[in-house]
N, C-alpha and C positions, 0 to 999 in steps of 0.2 A: 594170900596164895596163890590164889586165881591169876593177878598183877606180875608178880612171879614167873608162875607158868609163862604168860605172852611176853615178858620180858625175856627169856629164854628162847620161844618161838622166835624172836624176833630176832635176839643171836647168834641162832641157828642158822636162819634165813638168809645170813648177810654174803655176800657174792662173794667166790673162792678164784683161783687163776690159778693156772699152769705157772704160769711163772714168776705173776708180781703177788704182791701182797694188794688186799685193800685199804682204802687208807682207812687211818680208825676215826671214830664219831665223838664228837668232843658235844658233852652234854653240860648243859648251865645247870649248877643246882640252887635249891633255891636259896643259899644266903649270897649267888651270885661270884662262887668260885667255880672252878670245871672238872668234872673228871674224864676221865676217856676208858673202855673196856677191859679188861686184864683178863688173865686164862681162867677155864676155866673148867675142870675136868667132866663134868657134866653136859657145861650151855655153850662154851665156845671149840670152836673145831680146829683139830689139830695143831700144833701151831709148825708143824713140817710140813703141812699141807700150804700154809702160806705164806710161807719162805719159797723164791723162783727156784722151779724144779730142772736142774740141766742134766742132758742124757751125761750113761757111761763116758771114760772117756775114749773108748774103741769105737762107738757107735758116732761119738762128736768127731772124731778123727777119721774115719770113712765118709760121713756127710761134709766136710772139709772139705777132703781132697777131690772127693766126687764136684763141687761148689769149683775150686778150682782149677778143676779142667775144663768147666764150664770157659769159667772165667778166662780160661785161657785161650778158647775158640776164638771169642769175642773181640778180646783185645788183639788175637792175632788179625784178623779180619780188615782192623785197622790200616794197618801198614802193609798186608802180602802182598797185594798186586802191585808195590811198590816197582818192582824189578820185576815181574810179570805181563805189568800193558802190555807193551814194545809186541808181545806173539798174541798176544788178542788179538789188537791193532788190525794183526797179520794178515790173520786168519778172517774176521771178522770185512775186513776192509774198512775200519770206521776211524780213522783220525779225527775227526770232527767228535767223535763220543768221551775220550781216551780221560777226559778231564773229569767224567760224569760215573764211572767205574769205581772211586777211591767214594767222591763227595756225597753220591745217593747212601750209601750205609751211612756215614754219618749226620746228613739230612735227615733221615728218616728214625734216626737215634735221636736225634734230637727234639725234634717234632712232637713223639709219642711219650719222652720219658715221661712227663708231667703227668700223661693220661694215665700210668701204668701204676704209679704210684698213689694216685686217688683210690684207683680200682684194689690197691695192697689195701688198704682202711678199708673196706667193705665185704672184702672177701680171705678167707684163711691163707697164707702161704706160701703154704703146700704146692695148691691145687693152682695158684696163680704163675708160682715160676714154674711150676710142668708145661702151662698151656702158652709162657713165653720159649721159655728150652724145643717145644713142636715149633713154634713159630718160624723159631731160629735155625733149626732143623730143616724145615719146608722151605726156605729160602733159601736155605745152602745148596740144599738137593736141584732145586732149581737152577741155581748157577752154573754145578756141576755140569751136567744135561742141556747148559743153553744152546739152542744151533742157531742164535745171533745176537749183536749187539744188545736190541731192544729185552731182547726176554733176559738177558745176565743188566742190566741195571733197573729190571722189574723185582728178579731172582735179589739185586742187592739192597733193594728199598723194602721189602719184605725178611731179609738175613735183619736188614737195622731194628722192622719194626720191633723183633723178637730179641734182639741183641738187649734192649734198651729197657726192656723185661730183668731179663739174666744179670745185670750192670745192678740194677738197683735188687732187685730179690737172693741175688748172689748175699749179698749187707743186712738185708733184714731176717734174712733165718741165721745167718750170721751171731748173729746179738739173741735169735732167743734158746741158741741150744752152748754159746759162751759166755760166761760171766762179767761181768766187765768188768772185775782187775786186770783177767789174762785176755780182755781183747786190745789190747797195744799190742799184744805182740799175733795176734789172729788177723789181725787189719795189716801189721808189716810183711806177712808172712802174701796176705793176700796182695798191699803195694808190688811187690816183690814178683809175682808172676803177672800184672798188668803189665810194670817197667819194660822188664826181661821182655815178653811177648813183643810188647809195642816196635822196641829195638831186633830183634831177631826175626821181625815180620820180611823185612825186604829178601834178605839171604836168603831166611826159608822159602821165600817162592819165588825166590832164583831158583837157588836149586830142586825143587820140585817140578819147576818148570823143564830146566835144563833134565833131571832122570828121566823124569816123566812125560808130564803136563801140566798145565796152566792149570786145568780142572782140577788135577789135586789139590791145589789151593783149599776147595772147597771141600771136596769131598773128604779129608780130611776132618773135619768136624764130624760126619757122622757117626762114626765108632763113637769120639771124645762125650758124643752128645751123649750117645745112648747110654754110658758109662754113666754119666750124669746122672737121666734118668733115673734108673734100678736106684738109685744111690740115694736121692732125695725120693721115690717112693717106699723102698725099704726101713731108710733108718731117721728119716723124720718124721714127727709125730705130735709136734703143737697139740697143746690144746686153750693157748690161748684166743680169744674170738678179740679179732678186728675190732676198734674201736668204733667203728660204722658196722659192726656187724650183725645188726638185730634187726634192722632196719629193712621193710621191703620192698621189692624191687619199685614201687610208686616211689618212694623216700629214697630211696637209691640216687631215682633219676633227678628226682628235684636237688638234689648235692651234688650232683654233677655240673658241674660250670661250663655248660657246652657251647654259651656266648663263648666264653675267656678260650675255650677251646680251638675254637673256629680261627676269632681274632690273631690268634700265638701260631699257629698252624697256618696261618693265611700270612701274614708277617716273618715268618721264618723264612719261608718257602721263598715270595719273594726279596729280603735279603739276600741270603740263600743263590738266587736265582743272578741276582744282580753282578755278586765278587764274583759267578764261578763265570758268568758273560762276559763279566767287561775284562776290556784289553785281549779280547780273544775273539768269540765270535761278535763282538762288538767292538766299539770304540766307548771309552769311558764318559766321552760325550754323547752319544745318540741317544735318541730320544728312549728310543725302551731301554735303555741302563737307567734313565732318571726317573722313569714314571714306575720303575721296580721301587725303585730305593726311596723315592714319595709312596708310595703307597703301603711299601713294609715301615717305614715313619710311623704313617697315620692308621695302620692297625695298631703297632706295638703302642701308640700311646693312647687307642681304645681298650685295647688289651688293660692297660693300665687302671684305668679309670672304670672297666668293671669292674678289677678287684677290689677296688678298695670303695665300692658300692655294693660288692656280697661278702668281705670282713668273710669271717668265717668258713662258708659257701665256697668262698675263691679256689683255683687251681693253685693261687700263690697266697695261703693265705699272711694277709697284711699282720696277724700276730707274730706271725716266725720270722719274717721279715725285720720285724721292732728288734728284733731279739739280736745285739750287735756280736754273741759270738757268731750266728747262722750268718749275717752279713759279712762279717773275719774271713770265717772260712771259705764261705764262696766263695770271693776274691781270691783268695789263697790261689783256691783249686785252680780258678778261672786261668789265673800268670802261668800256676807254675804248670800245670799241661799243658799250657796254648805254645808254651816256650818250650817244654821237654819234645812236644810231637815235630816243632823244627828241627831240632839236632834233630831228631830221629832217623826224618826224611832227605835232611839235605848235607849230611853229614856222609850217607854214601856214596849221593852223589860227589861229593867233595873227594872221597878217597879214589872212585871209578876213573873221575877225567881228571883231578888232579894228580893224585898217583900213579894214575893207569894200574888200576885193581881191578879185577871181574867179581862178577855179584856175590862170587862168594868168599872171595879174597877180602870184598873189602868187606862184608859178615865178620872175617874170623878180626878185623881191626877195629870192627868196632867193641869188641868183646870190655873192654876197660867199663863199656858204658851198662854194659851189660851185670857185668862181673859187679862190678861197683854196686849198683843201685839196691843189686840181688844181697850183698850185704851189708850196706850200710842201711838197708829198709829193716831189716835182720836186727841189726843195732839198735837202730830209733826206737822200734818196739819194745827191746829186752830195755834197756833206758827210760821210757816208759813207764813200763811195767814198775822198775826197782823205785824211782823221783818220784812218783808216783803223777805228774805234771807232764801235756804234751806240747804247753805256751812256747816252751824256751827251745824245743826242739823245732817247733816250724819258724820258731824266729832263724836261729838257725842255719834252717834250711835255706830262707829267701837268700840269708849272707852268700852265705857258700853258691849254692849256687848262684849268683850272680855273679863271683869271682871267677868259677869257672866257667861261665858264658863270656865274661868282656875277655878270656885269656884267648878264647874259643876263634874270636873274632879277632886274632890277633896272629891266624895261619897266615902262609904263604904258600906259594909252588913249592920253593926250598924246606921250607919249614920239616926235619928233622923228627922223628920217631917219640926222641924222648918232651916233646913241646905238643902230637898230637896224640901222644900216647897219655901224660902227667894230667892235660888242662881237662882232656874226659872225665877221669877218675874227679875231679874238684867238680864236674859236672853231677858226676851218678852218686859221689858224696851230698849234696845238699840233697838235690829230687830222693836222693833212698830214705833221707831222715824224715823228709815231709811226707813222702808218697801216700800213705795214709790216714794218719795219725789225725789228719783234718775233721777224719770223721767221728771221732771218739765225742764230736762234741756233739752228734745227734744223739748220744746215750746220757752225756754228763751235764750238759747246756743247758738244755729242755728240759720241757716237760713233759711228761711218758707219749701221751695222745700226739704229740708233736714228733716222735723221734721220723717215725715213717714220711711228713712231709720234707723233714729236714733233708736227712739221705737221699729222697726225692731233688730235692732241691741243687746238694752236691752234684749228684752222679748228673743233674741236666746240665750245668754249669760248664762239666769236666768236657761230656761229649758236645757242648755249642761251641766251647772255646777252640774248641781241636776244627769243629769242622769250620770255624771262620776262618781262625790260623793259618790253614791249611787251602782256606779258596784263597785267600787275601795274598798271601807268600803263593804261592801257584800262579797269579792271572802277573804278581810283579815280576817273579821270578824269569818266565817267560820273556816278556817283553824287555825286561833287563838285558838280556842272553841277546835279545834279537838286534837291542840297539846299541851292543860294545859290542856287536859283530859288524856291524853295516857296514862302520869307517875303516873297519880292516880286511874284510873281507868285499871287493868289488862283485856289484849285480845283487846283493843281498837281502833283500825286501824287510820293511820294518813288519814285526809280526809274524816270520817266516816260521812256519810248524815241523819244518827239517827234523832241529833239531831239539827232541825232551828229551826230557832228565837228562841221563847221560849220557844218553845216544851219539856221542858226538860222529861224522864222516870224517873220520881225522883222513883217510885215504881221498878224500875231494875237496883236501885241505892243501895247497901250495905250505913245501920246509920251509917259505920265511915265513909265513902267516902264523905258524903253530902254535909260537911262543907268544904271540899275541893273541892270538885265539885265545889261549889256558891265561892268560895277567885278566882277559876279560871277564871268562866266563868263575876264575875267585874271585874280582869282583863281584860280580855278580851276586854267590853262595854265600864272603862276608857279609854284602847287605841283610839277608835273610839273620845269618845270623846274631847284626844286631837288633834285630827285631825279639830275638831272643833273649839278647839281653836285655831289653825295656823292660819286657816280659818278669822276667826273673828278681829287678828290681824296684818292679811297684809291687811285684805281691808281698813285697815286706807292707806296706801299706794292711795288710790284711790281715798277717801275723801279729803286727805290736798292737794289732785294738781287739784282741784273743785274750777273758780275761783269762786272770790263773786259775783253773780249773783243780783242784781235786780229782782224780780216780778211787782213791780209796776214799774219802768222804763219802763218795756213792756208794760203797762197798759197805761203809758201814747202816744206810741207808736201807739196803736191800740184808741186812743183818738184824733191823731192829726188831723186835718184839714187842709185843702190846700189852702195856699192864692189866692189874688187875681189876676188872670192874669192880663199882660202887655198889655194896648191896643193902647199904641203909638205907631207910625208909628216904631220905632226903634224894637219896641218888631214883631210887622208882619212881619218886617223886617227877624228877628229871625226868626220866626213859618217857612218863605219859605224857610230859610238856612237850619232847621232840618230837614223839608218836602223832599228837593232837597236832602239832601246825606241820605235819605231813597230810 
């Protein structure tokens, strides 16, 4: 009886979780067979407490709406300044800083993405998310009140640090409150918000700037962030403990890869500075650019060595990167995100320069991309929920996006509405199908403790690819426009900054040269589209490498109940053996 009492106490002392059941304990019997615990009215915790506990529909809906509102703001900040920059430059007389207004935000996001991901394994998701949201709001307020260009760039960096947290934390919280079989649909909504907001950023920025002030591009974040803060504060009450939540602060500090964080941050800063300055502030052959590129390569190589040495304590745990699904999904989101941002940035320029559209009208002409992404993202989430597999739709996404991008690269100054509208629909259909379905890898294809690291890696890859693509294409585009116009416009110097984006000084260009200028701009923009085509095509390598994992299989695992324990003498002996082994 004493043994039985001890045994019941041991079973009752097994950990419970708010969202996941503890693993079964396999007991070795005297005859060499195995037994696992089963339900017992007197000794086993109620089965319903062991199963994942999700909030009511109304609560999950309100929380999801708040999270989407926050993602609206962080995504908007990536592109909203595209049409507001000329006004900012005019006010601050800071033409030399024009490249930093967008890149500083993306650079800050990419550098701290991994750090936030590690902190989410130490502290509750609710408080970590609110901290990141508050940081983003403070950065937005600084930007809105900025009295100088330097303060504006500082505010953009602070907003980027907070935005990196919000992007990662929103997905983490969604996985706490939404059952796995329904996550595909929610992720499709999330993808719609990100895609549409990024596409709507330039025209919305132009509208706010024309009707009010460029400062409202940042002020708009304040009320939206306040609503999200209240939603998360009041509605999210997860009892799940982070995987490293039981460590004290000294142990947590030892588990933070400080050296890896420094090497990654320094390497990325060096790389992005080289890409940002190359071809603009300095020639690509300048010793400054060469030093930055060499330093970046050395620092990132050292970072890889540190990750291999630290293994599970690394910023990028090698065990996670050995999972082919994580590698494939990371490659897919990197390429598809880079391709999408290129078209979102350069299609409005094509509409404004080649078709003579205003900033507001270019937003209307971009509607096929926005609406197509919404519809196909929702459709993709619904189809994954019905079919049960996400891999086929990621493959279809790569193929369709490549076709749409390829067709857009054939645009000419005389291309009609049927072409630029229809080609956008193809591009947006492919992008929408892939959108956020790649994030299901973090819930279906990896171990539970690797979910947050996987989400962090995917988010990091998205932001970094966007920062790199825009930095590279920005430098190349400006150089191509200048070099193409050099033989057309006498006296124009290579690298002349009098032309930025869609600001073509037509009144200063003789009528006989305007057609040639139009052709030069079209060639420069199409060259950027070629980069988008290439990225879309190679994203197929990532989607094809993914295993066919069923979200339904994960559902059946969630709903598994525990078999009955063996209360025979041999079973008790096995429990004694297990206890003595502890």
